[in-house]
C-alpha positions as CSV (number, residue, x, y, z in Angstrom):
1,X,-51.9,27.5,29.0
2,X,-51.3,29.3,25.7
3,X,-54.1,30.1,23.4
4,X,-53.9,29.3,19.6
5,X,-53.8,33.1,19.0
6,X,-50.6,33.5,20.9
7,X,-47.9,35.0,18.8
8,X,-44.4,35.6,20.2
9,X,-43.3,39.2,20.3
10,X,-40.4,39.8,18.0
11,X,-38.7,43.2,17.9
12,X,-39.1,45.0,14.6
13,X,-36.2,44.5,12.3
14,X,-35.0,41.2,13.8
15,X,-36.7,39.1,11.3
16,X,-37.8,40.4,7.9
17,X,-39.7,38.4,5.3
18,X,-36.5,37.7,3.3
19,X,-34.6,36.4,6.3
20,X,-34.5,32.8,5.2
21,X,-33.8,33.7,1.6
22,X,-30.8,35.9,2.3
23,X,-29.1,33.7,4.8
24,X,-25.3,33.5,4.6
25,X,-25.5,29.7,4.3
26,X,-26.7,30.0,0.7
27,X,-23.6,31.8,-0.3
28,X,-21.1,29.3,1.1
29,X,-19.8,26.5,-1.1
30,X,-20.9,23.0,0.0
31,X,-18.6,21.0,2.0
32,X,-16.8,18.0,0.4
33,X,-18.7,15.3,2.2
34,X,-22.0,17.1,1.5
35,X,-21.1,17.1,-2.2
36,X,-20.3,13.4,-2.1
37,X,-23.6,12.7,-0.4
38,X,-25.4,14.7,-3.1
39,X,-23.7,12.9,-5.9
40,X,-24.3,9.5,-4.4
41,X,-28.0,10.3,-4.1
42,X,-28.0,11.7,-7.7
43,X,-26.6,8.3,-8.9
44,X,-29.3,6.5,-6.9
45,X,-26.9,4.5,-4.7
46,X,-28.3,2.9,-1.6
47,X,-28.4,4.8,1.6
48,X,-26.1,2.3,3.2
49,X,-23.5,2.8,0.5
50,X,-23.7,6.5,1.1
51,X,-23.1,6.1,4.8
52,X,-20.2,3.7,4.1
53,X,-18.5,5.8,1.4
54,X,-18.7,9.0,3.5
55,X,-17.3,7.2,6.5
56,X,-14.3,5.9,4.6
57,X,-13.7,9.3,2.9
58,X,-13.9,10.9,6.3
59,X,-11.4,8.4,7.8
60,X,-9.1,8.9,4.9
61,X,-9.1,12.7,5.4
62,X,-8.6,12.4,9.1
63,X,-5.8,9.9,8.7
64,X,-3.9,12.5,6.6
65,X,-4.4,15.2,9.2
66,X,-7.4,16.9,7.5
67,X,-5.7,17.5,4.2
68,X,-8.0,18.0,1.3
69,X,-8.2,15.0,-1.1
70,X,-7.3,17.3,-4.1
71,X,-3.9,17.8,-2.4
72,X,-3.3,14.0,-2.1
73,X,-2.9,11.2,-4.6
74,X,-1.9,7.6,-5.1
75,X,0.9,7.5,-2.4
76,X,-1.6,8.8,0.2
77,X,-4.2,6.2,-0.8
78,X,-1.6,3.4,-0.6
79,X,-0.5,4.7,2.8
80,X,-4.1,4.7,4.1
81,X,-4.8,1.2,2.8
82,X,-1.5,-0.1,4.1
83,X,-2.4,1.4,7.5
84,X,-5.7,-0.4,7.4
85,X,-4.1,-3.7,6.7
86,X,-1.2,-3.5,9.2
87,X,-2.4,-1.5,12.1
88,X,-6.2,-1.8,11.6
89,X,-6.0,-5.5,11.0
90,X,-8.9,-5.3,8.5
91,X,-9.8,-8.0,6.0
92,X,-9.1,-7.7,2.3
93,X,-12.8,-7.1,1.6
94,X,-12.8,-4.1,4.0
95,X,-9.7,-2.7,2.2
96,X,-11.6,-3.1,-1.1
97,X,-14.6,-1.3,0.3
98,X,-12.4,1.6,1.4
99,X,-10.7,1.7,-2.0
100,X,-14.0,1.8,-3.7
101,X,-15.1,4.8,-1.7
102,X,-11.8,6.6,-2.5
103,X,-12.0,5.7,-6.2
104,X,-15.6,7.1,-6.2
105,X,-14.3,10.3,-4.7
106,X,-11.4,10.8,-7.1
107,X,-13.3,9.8,-10.2
108,X,-16.0,12.3,-9.4
109,X,-13.4,15.0,-8.5
110,X,-11.6,14.7,-11.8
111,X,-14.8,14.8,-13.9
112,X,-17.6,16.8,-12.2
113,X,-21.1,16.2,-13.4
114,X,-22.1,18.4,-16.3
115,X,-24.8,21.0,-15.8
116,X,-25.9,21.1,-19.5
117,X,-26.6,18.4,-22.0
118,X,-23.6,17.4,-24.1
119,X,-23.8,18.2,-27.8
120,X,-25.3,15.4,-29.9
121,X,-23.0,16.3,-32.8
122,X,-19.6,14.6,-32.7
123,X,-16.7,15.4,-34.9
124,X,-14.9,12.5,-36.6
125,X,-12.1,14.6,-37.9
126,X,-9.1,15.2,-35.6
127,X,-8.7,18.7,-34.2
128,X,-5.3,20.2,-34.9
């Protein structure tokens, strides 16, 4: 039986006090689906909506052989939805759900959330 004072013996230099703060994971950009999850949570969507949207976006990417959505467009969305209807035999409501997830993805991709507050001053004169 181990006592409460038991401390594992860790060789010096293996772990330093900044180990967790300097991890290489912090330097990596977030994966697409993690970004989608974060944005859904930021917008206070339900957890079930998050799960569903991520699942449809994942299926869309896998259907197109793991191509990034920024490299795809309307023809690929149409192909995916057509595939769902013909080979997947899904209902129209299911297609609409998949379309909603993809629209969410592309709307957010084209206009990422702002980090700073927009200016309250607006110009009424056209800019030439």
